[in-house]
C-alpha positions, 0 to 999 in steps of 0.5 A: 680251759680246764673243767672245773667241777662246782658244788652248788652253794658253795664260796670259791677262792678263784683265779681268772683271766679276761680274753676280751680284745681292747679290755684292759684286763686282756691276758691279766690273771687275778684273784677273785675271793669268795665268789659263791657258786649258785644253785646249779654249781655254776659261779656267773662272774664277768670282767669289771671293765669290760662286762664280759664272762672271764675264764676261771683258771683254777678254783679253791674252796673256801675254808671254812665257809663263810656264814650267811644269815 
């Protein structure tokens, strides 16, 4: 697992994968756009099928950052 340093309160485009046996997404790699890193700088990302945390493979800071009102 790669160690990725996230900036707090920042949007990222991620590439992720699931490792849960029996999940239809197990071993699948897919992209998640505009994921927000929390105040501590860690995005909370879970698989929509199995509800378990997924591994973040890559993270690219969204440019430009979306405006939040």
